[in-house]
N, C-alpha and C positions, 0 to 999 in steps of 0.2 A: 710683057711691060713692065719694069720696074716703078715700083712705086715709093712716094718719098712719105717716109712716116714723122708727123710733126708733134703728134702725142701717143699716149701710151697707148698698150691694146685694148680694146673695149668692143663690146658686142656692137655690130658685126665684125667679127675678126677682119683684119687688112691681110691681103694675102702677099706673100714675097716673091717676089722674082727667083726662079731656080735655075740656075745656072747648068744643072746635069745632073744625071741619074748618080745615086751611090756608087762607090766603088769600095771593093774589099782593101783593107788596108794594116797591114803590119803595125801592132802596137805593143809595146812591152809595158805590162799593166801588173801593178803589185811586186814588181820585182821578179815576174815571170814572163818568158817571154810567150806571147800567145797570139793566136791569129784572132783578129777583131772585125766586124762588119764595120762599115760607117755608122748604121745604127747603134751599134754596140759604144763607140765614142761619144756619138751624139748625145746617150744617154748620161755616158759619166759627164762631159761638159755643163750638161743642163742640169746635173744635180748641184755641181760647183754655183751655178751662175748666180742665185741669190745672195751668195754670200761673198762673192770672188772679189766685188771691190774692197769688202772690208777685212778681209784678209790679205789681201796685197798690199792695203794701208798699213797693217798691224805688223805683217810678217818682215816688211823693206822698210818698217820705220817711216814710211812714205817717200822712201828714195827713188821708187819705181816712177815717181810722177816726174823727178828731175831726168832720170835715164830717159823717159819715152820722148820728154821734149828735145832731149840730144837728139834722140832716133830721126826725129819730124825734122831736126833743123839739118841734119847730114843728107835728107832726101833732096835738100834744094827746092823743095815746094815752094812756089811765091805766089800772088795777087793774080787773079784769073786763070790758073792752073786747074787741068782736069787732071786729078789725082785717085789712085788707089791704096785702100788699106784692107789688106789683104790677111785673114784670120783674125778679124777686127775684134771678137770678143765682145765686151762689153762698152766697146767705145771710146776708151781714152785716145788712143792716137786719131781716130778719126775726127773727134773733137778740136783735137789741137791743130790736124791738117785745114779744117774747117776755116778756124781762126786764118790761117797762113792765105789760103787760096781766096777766102771772101766771096762776097756775093755775086761776084764775076765770074768765080771757080764752081767746080763741082766735085763733091767727094762721093766715089763709089766703095762703100763698106761690104766686105764679103766675109760671111763665117758659114761653118755648117751645122751649126747649132742654133736652132730657132729660139731657146729659152735665153741664151745669150743675146740674139738680135732682140729681144722683147726688154731683155735689161737695157740695153741699148737706146732702144726707144723711148723707154720711160725717162732715163736721164737726158734725153733732148728736151723731153717738155719740162723736166725738173730745174734742168741747169739752163735755161732758155737764151739762147743770144739769136740776133736775127741771122747771122751768117749760118747758122746751123740749118737752116730753110734748105742747105745746098749739099745736104748729105742723102744719100741714097741708101738704104740698107737691102741687102742683098742675101740671100741664102743660097749659097753654092761650093763649087768643089775647086780648091785651091790647085788641084792636078787636072782641070779641064774648065778652064773660064771663057764663058761665054761672053767673051769681047774681041773686036776687031785687031788685026795687028797693029801697032804703034801708034796705041790711043792715049796713053797715059804719059804725063812730064815729070811724075814722081810717082813711086811706090814704097809703101812701109808695111813691114810684117812684125807684128810684137809678140813674141813669145809663141810663134806659129809654125816655125820652120822646124824645130826639134821635133814635134809632133806627127810632121808630115812624113809617110811612108815612103816615097819614093822623091827623095830630095833634088837628085838630077831634073826629074820632070817637072816638078816645081819651080825649080829656077829656068826650067826651059821656057816656061809659061810666062815667069815674069819677063824673061826676054823678050817674049814675043810680043806680049801687050805694050812695051815700053818704049817710048821714043828715040830713036838713035842720040846719043849725047845726053841724055835722060839718066837720072839716078835711082836706085831702088838702097833702102835703108833697112835693114832686117836686124832687130835688138833678141837677144835670147840669152839664155844661163850659158855662160861659158865653160867649155870642157878645158880644163887648164891644164898646161904640161907640166905644172909645179905639186910638188907633191903636198907642200904645205896648205894650199889654196884647196886642194881637191879634199883633203881630209876634213878641213874646216866647213868644207862644203857639204859633206857627207853627216860630219856631227851635226849640224846645224839643222838638216833635215829630219833627222832620228831624233833630235833631242829638243827642237822647238817647233819647226813646221808641222810634223807628224802628229805631237801631242796636242798642239793647239788647234790643228783641225778638227783632231777628235771631239774638241767640245762642241762643235756645230755636228758631230756625227759623221765627217768628211775624212777619217784617217785613211780607210783604204783608198780613196780618190786622190790622196797627195803622196801616198808612199812611194806612188810611181815614179816621182821626180826622180829619185837617185840613180834608177836604172836609166831614165831617158836622158839625163844628162850623160851616163856613163856611155852610152849608145850613141850621142850625138857625133859631129864632128867636130875637132878643133879648129882653130880660128885658120891656121895653114892649111887645113884640109877644106875648110868652106873656099877659101882664096883660092886655092887649084883648082876646085869644082867649077867655081864661077867661070873662070878662065876657060876651061875646058869646054861649057857652054857656049862660051863667046862673048863675053862682057870684055871689053876694051881694058877696063882697069878694074882691081878689089883690093881693098884694104881692109883688117880685121882690128879693130879697138878694143882692148880689153878696160872695161868701166867697173866701178864697185869695187876698186881692191882686185879686181881679176874674178870677180864672182859673175859678173856679166859680160856679154861680148856685143859688138856692134858692126855686121858687116856692112860696106858701103860699097856697092858695085855700081860702074857705068856701062851702060850699053855702046 
């Protein structure tokens, strides 16, 4: 049974609902392609969790908040809707969705990292709004969602699709749980076809992101970004994949000067 967390985790611990058992995933880490278990990846994102929000603010100059608002807007979420934030991390998109759907709606926020979910639950109390009572934090697997078919009015994914091993399967799961005619909005780094954008992206990671992350002792954790983007799909490839899965329409928007991309798909 899913439990709504409305305050930081204290003793006794509050259990999360678990969507499924861990699965083995392909993950390019530190620039080297290796096979990591779900546990390995959970540990990596758990190490990042305590400073994740601060790093996002600094490294994007706060622009990630604008991109996330755009992502939520493109999802079409509205008051009273039942919505899903997949790969929710520390909860930024879930909080924005909560304000959209209001107390008459419901937000399910799923992530496989318990530490990220703890960070989100802490923020839920620190930045309290009455509508945040509609958020349910769930520890689960994006490749095997424990929800019935056609149950969500909108879905968002923020910086999660790039790190999912089986992207067709992830999109199939999104398609399955999304109501006909409803939309999913997927925000992530953009794998640009522009040599200029790609060069700047790589330079920024090597000379800004990794050195800054190293001040938190997280240079190794952030060095994987470059290879994960290189192995990601371009906007056109994401559109084609979504249509192959069965989505009736798909459009990819380049934002942030082409550094970021947002896929909007309609079932």
